[in-house]
C-alpha positions in Angstrom: -64.2 13.1 37.0 -60.9 10.9 37.2 -62.5 8.2 34.4 -63.1 10.9 31.9 -59.4 12.7 32.4 -57.9 8.9 31.5 -59.7 8.9 28.8 -58.9 12.7 27.4 -54.9 11.4 28.3 -55.5 8.0 26.4 -56.7 9.9 23.6 -54.2 12.6 23.4 -51.7 9.6 23.2 -53.4 7.8 20.5 -53.1 11.0 18.4 -49.4 11.1 19.1 -48.9 7.7 17.6 -46.1 7.9 14.9 -47.1 4.3 13.8 -50.3 4.1 12.9 -51.9 0.6 12.3 -53.3 -0.2 8.4 -56.0 -3.3 9.3 -54.7 -6.5 7.9 -58.1 -5.9 5.1 -56.3 -3.2 3.8 -53.0 -4.9 2.8 -52.3 -7.1 -0.1 -49.4 -9.7 -0.3 -47.8 -10.5 -3.5 -45.0 -13.1 -4.5 -42.8 -10.2 -5.7 -43.2 -8.6 -2.0 -42.4 -12.0 -0.7 -39.4 -12.3 -2.9 -38.2 -8.9 -1.8 -38.6 -9.6 1.6 -36.4 -12.8 1.6 -33.9 -11.4 -0.3 -33.7 -8.4 2.2 -33.9 -10.6 5.2 -30.9 -13.1 3.8 -28.5 -9.8 3.6 -29.6 -8.3 6.8 -28.4 -11.2 8.1 -25.2 -11.7 6.5 -24.5 -7.8 7.1 -25.7 -8.6 10.7 -23.1 -11.8 11.0 -20.2 -9.6 9.4 -20.6 -7.2 11.7 -20.2 -9.0 14.9 -16.7 -9.8 13.5 -16.3 -6.0 13.3 -17.1 -5.8 17.0 -15.0 -8.8 17.8 -11.8 -6.9 16.4 -9.7 -4.2 18.1 -7.4 -1.8 16.5 -4.4 -0.2 18.0 -4.2 3.8 18.7 -0.7 5.4 18.3 -0.1 9.0 20.5 2.7 10.3 20.9 4.1 12.7 23.9 7.4 14.4 25.0 9.2 11.5 27.1 9.5 13.2 30.6 11.4 9.9 32.5 15.1 10.8 32.1 16.2 9.3 35.7 15.6 6.3 35.1 18.0 3.2 33.4 17.4 2.2 30.2 17.3 -1.6 29.3 19.7 -3.3 26.9 18.6 -6.8 26.1 21.2 -8.7 23.8 21.7 -12.3 22.1 24.8 -12.0 19.6 26.9 -14.8 18.3 30.6 -14.0 17.2 32.7 -16.6 15.1 35.5 -16.0 17.4 36.4 -17.5 20.7 35.2 -16.1 23.9 38.9 -15.2 25.5 39.1 -13.3 22.0 36.6 -11.0 22.5 35.2 -8.8 25.0 31.6 -6.5 24.9 30.6 -3.0 26.8 28.7 -0.2 26.7 30.7 3.9 26.8 27.9 6.2 26.9 28.5 10.2 25.8 29.3 11.1 28.9 32.6 8.5 28.8 30.9 6.1 31.3 31.5 3.0 30.8 29.1 0.1 32.4 30.5 -2.8 33.3 29.5 -5.9 31.1 28.3 -8.4 34.6 25.2 -9.2 33.5 26.8 -10.3 30.2 27.3 -14.4 29.7 29.7 -15.6 27.3 28.7 -19.0 26.0 31.2 -21.1 23.8 29.1 -22.5 20.9 29.4 -23.4 17.5 28.5 -20.2 14.6 27.1 -23.3 12.4 23.3 -23.6 12.9 21.5 -27.1 13.7 18.9 -28.0 10.7 16.0 -26.8 13.8 18.2 -23.7 14.5 18.0 -23.2 10.5 14.3 -23.7 10.1 13.9 -21.4 12.9 16.4 -18.6 11.6 14.9 -18.5 7.9 11.7 -18.3 9.4 12.7 -15.0 11.5 14.0 -13.6 8.7 11.2 -14.5 6.2 8.9 -12.6 9.1 11.6 -9.9 9.1 10.7 -9.1 5.2 7.0 -9.2 5.5 7.3 -6.7 8.1 9.2 -4.7 6.3 6.5 -4.7 3.0 3.4 -4.9 5.7 3.7 -2.4 8.5 0.3 -3.1 9.7 1.8 -6.8 10.6 3.2 -5.1 13.5 0.1 -4.6 15.4 -0.7 -8.2 15.1 2.4 -8.8 16.9 1.7 -6.1 19.5 -1.8 -8.1 20.2 0.2 -11.5 20.3 2.6 -10.1 22.8 2.5 -12.0 26.3 4.1 -10.9 29.6 6.5 -14.0 30.4 9.7 -15.1 30.1 11.2 -14.4 26.6 11.5 -18.3 24.9 14.8 -20.2 25.1 16.5 -20.4 21.7 17.1 -24.5 20.6 20.4 -25.6 21.7 22.6 -27.3 19.1 24.5 -30.3 20.5 28.1 -29.9 20.2 31.2 -31.2 21.4 33.4 -28.9 23.8 36.4 -29.4 20.7 33.8 -27.4 17.9 32.6 -24.7 19.7 34.7 -22.0 18.0 32.8 -19.2 19.0 31.3 -17.2 21.3 27.4 -16.7 22.2 27.5 -13.2 24.3 24.0 -13.1 25.8 22.0 -11.0 28.6 21.2 -7.7 29.8 23.0 -4.5 30.7 20.8 -1.5 32.7 22.4 2.0 31.2 21.6 5.6 31.7 19.0 6.9 29.1 21.6 9.1 26.8 23.2 8.0 23.3 25.8 5.7 23.9 27.8 3.1 21.8 27.5 -0.6 22.7 30.6 -2.9 21.2 32.1 -5.8 20.5 35.8 -5.9 19.5 39.1 -7.8 20.0 40.2 -8.2 23.9 38.7 -7.9 27.2 37.7 -4.2 28.2 39.8 -2.6 31.0 39.3 0.9 32.7 41.4 3.8 31.7 41.4 7.2 33.2 40.8 8.2 30.0 38.0 6.0 28.7 38.6 2.3 28.3 40.8 0.3 26.4 41.1 -3.5 25.4 44.1 -5.9 25.8 44.2 -6.3 21.8 48.0 -6.9 21.3 48.0 -10.7 22.6 45.3 -11.2 20.3 46.8 -12.6 16.6 45.8 -10.3 13.3 45.1 -13.9 11.9 42.3 -14.7 14.5 40.3 -11.8 13.7 36.5 -12.9 12.7 33.8 -10.5 13.0 31.2 -12.9 11.1 28.3 -12.7 13.7 24.3 -13.2 14.2 22.0 -10.8 16.0 19.5 -13.6 18.0 18.2 -10.9 19.7 18.8 -7.3 20.2 15.9 -5.2 21.6 16.0 -2.3 24.8 13.6 -1.9 27.3 11.6 -4.9 28.7 12.0 -8.0 26.9 8.6 -8.9 25.6 7.6 -11.9 23.9 6.6 -11.9 20.6 7.8 -8.6 19.7 10.3 -8.9 16.8 12.9 -6.5 16.9 14.3 -5.2 13.5 17.8 -6.7 13.8 16.9 -10.1 14.7 17.5 -12.8 12.4 20.1 -10.5 11.5 23.1 -12.2 9.9 26.8 -11.0 8.4 29.9 -13.3 7.3 33.1 -11.0 7.2 35.3 -11.7 3.9 38.6 -10.4 5.3 39.7 -10.6 9.2 39.9 -6.8 9.6 36.6 -5.7 9.3 34.1 -3.3 10.4 30.1 -3.4 11.3 28.6 -0.5 12.5 24.9 0.0 13.5 23.3 3.2 13.9 19.9 2.4 16.5 17.6 5.5 16.8 15.3 4.1 20.4 11.7 5.5 20.8 10.2 4.7 24.0 7.1 3.0 24.2 4.1 2.7 26.6 2.5 -0.9 25.3 -1.4 -1.5 27.2 -3.5 -4.0 25.2 -5.9 -6.4 27.0 -3.4 -8.8 27.7 0.0 -6.5 28.7 1.0 -3.5 29.7 4.8 -2.5 29.6 7.1 -0.5 28.9 9.4 -1.1 26.5 11.5 0.6 23.1 11.1 0.4 19.7 14.3 1.0 17.5 15.0 1.8 13.9 18.3 1.2 12.5 20.9 1.8 9.3 24.2 -0.3 9.1 27.5 0.3 7.2 30.2 -2.4 7.2 33.8 -1.8 5.6 37.5 -3.5 5.8 39.8 -1.7 8.0 43.0 -1.3 5.6 45.3 1.7 7.1 47.2 1.2 3.9 44.2 2.6 1.8 43.3 5.2 4.1 40.8 3.1 5.6 41.3 3.7 9.4 39.2 2.4 12.7 39.2 -1.0 14.7 37.5 -4.2 13.5 34.4 -5.2 15.9 30.9 -4.7 16.1 29.8 -1.3 17.0 26.6 -0.2 17.6 25.8 3.5 18.3 22.4 4.4 19.7 20.9 7.4 20.8 17.4 7.9 22.3 14.4 10.1 21.1 12.7 12.6 23.1 9.3 11.8 21.9 7.0 9.2 23.6 5.0 6.6 21.7 1.8 5.2 23.6 0.1 2.1 21.5 -3.0 1.5 22.9 -5.3 -1.1 22.2 -9.1 0.1 21.3 -12.1 -2.3 20.7 -15.4 -1.0 19.7 -18.2 -0.4 22.4 -21.3 -1.7 22.9 -23.6 0.7 22.1 -21.9 1.9 18.8 -22.2 -1.9 17.8 -25.8 -1.6 18.2 -26.9 1.8 16.2 -24.9 -0.1 13.9 -27.2 -3.0 13.9 -30.3 -1.2 13.7 -28.5 1.2 10.9 -28.2 -2.0 9.2 -31.8 -3.2 9.4 -33.6 -0.1 9.0 -31.1 1.2 5.9 -32.1 -2.7 4.2 -35.7 -2.0 4.8 -36.0 1.6 4.1 -34.0 0.6 0.4 -35.4 -2.7 -0.3 -39.5 -0.9 -0.1 -38.6 1.9 -2.4 -36.7 -0.1 -5.1 -39.7 -2.6 -4.8 -41.6 0.1 -5.2 -39.9 1.6 -7.7 -39.1 -1.5 -9.7 -43.4 -1.9 -9.7 -44.5 1.2 -10.7 -41.9 0.4 -13.9 -43.4 -2.6 -14.7 -46.7 -1.5 -14.5 -45.8 1.6 -17.1 -44.3 -1.1 -19.4 -46.8 -3.2 -19.4 -50.1 -0.7 -19.9 -51.5 -1.9 -16.8 -51.3 1.7 -15.1 -54.9 3.0 -15.0 -54.6 6.3 -16.1 -58.5 7.2 -15.9 -58.7 6.5 -11.8 -56.4 9.8 -11.0 -58.2 11.7 -14.2 -60.4 14.4 -13.0 -64.5 13.5 -12.9 -67.0 14.2 -15.9 -69.9 15.3 -16.4 -72.8 12.8 -14.9 -74.2 10.4 -17.3 -77.6 10.8 -16.2 -77.6 14.4 -17.3 -76.5 13.7 -20.5 -78.5 14.1 -23.7 -79.9 10.8 -25.1 -79.8 9.9 -29.2 -78.2 13.4 -29.8 -80.9 15.3 -28.4 -80.1 18.9 -26.9 -81.4 19.7 -23.2 -83.4 22.5 -23.1 -83.8 24.6 -20.0 -86.6 24.0 -17.9 -88.8 27.0 -16.5 -91.3 26.8 -13.1 -94.3 28.4 -14.0 -96.7 29.8 -11.1 -100.9 29.7 -11.8 -101.9 33.1 -10.7 
């Protein structure tokens, strides 16, 4: 009984077979079929190879949400060279709440404004990258993927004597409140004042004013090597001593999550304006470099994503099955057309059967019906 039950089950399973096997004696191999098979295997190999590169590649996903962190401090990373001596200039931050931030985190280093050949090469390379970033926005994703969690690389130093150091490099970082503010570099050191703050500019001659400057780096949040900010490499040369440079910056909080790093940083966009200070002509103001920043209420989440393995396998099966089916249909269609054009298609095989030739009349004689006679 058990054997009969197993045979019935096996028979039932065989009846459910969706892939019936054709005996090899019924299969005919042709040269055209072999050629099509070779082409199909070649195409499958190429597409599978390209699909593997797609599987290895990653992309950046952008998500937006409201920034709910208002209690933390905002870090400003600064590296600016001004064409004035360090004793003549001062830098500080005044936010919207009239709170002056001490510039203890900034260092004033005497340097030469002219760059060495090595520094100039690096500066020209940076300007070229900035130009390409303005045209091809997808390059920003490449920079995000290449970002590293490490200390920023040091800028190339020039070998100048102390007598030729006529400029001042202001570099370091500041921690400010997450409200709109104004970071500025102007004449004289800043001093606290009951109604705000002031700069000791009376002791500096107007002939020494020169706010030509170069921004080697300006970023907000955690400094990430490999990320290039919009103002990096900016160089402005002032033709007049009394000149005001203004940068209006909009900061966007950004959470960056890649396979290399996970950091809280900030992106920003900037517009700039400059004018000559001439009180006689009605152009009032204070000579200096002013960076007015505001913080967006939206936060951007940038996440590096990768194609899952199951999706890669499904796409691979789709490539193999699709090419097999397509080449099979094309081969059958082309073979049919060739047979029709070459008149090798035997239509008689598919025509209805005629009368049996054994019963056909011979030599044009007509057939006469026969009768059955019975004898009594």
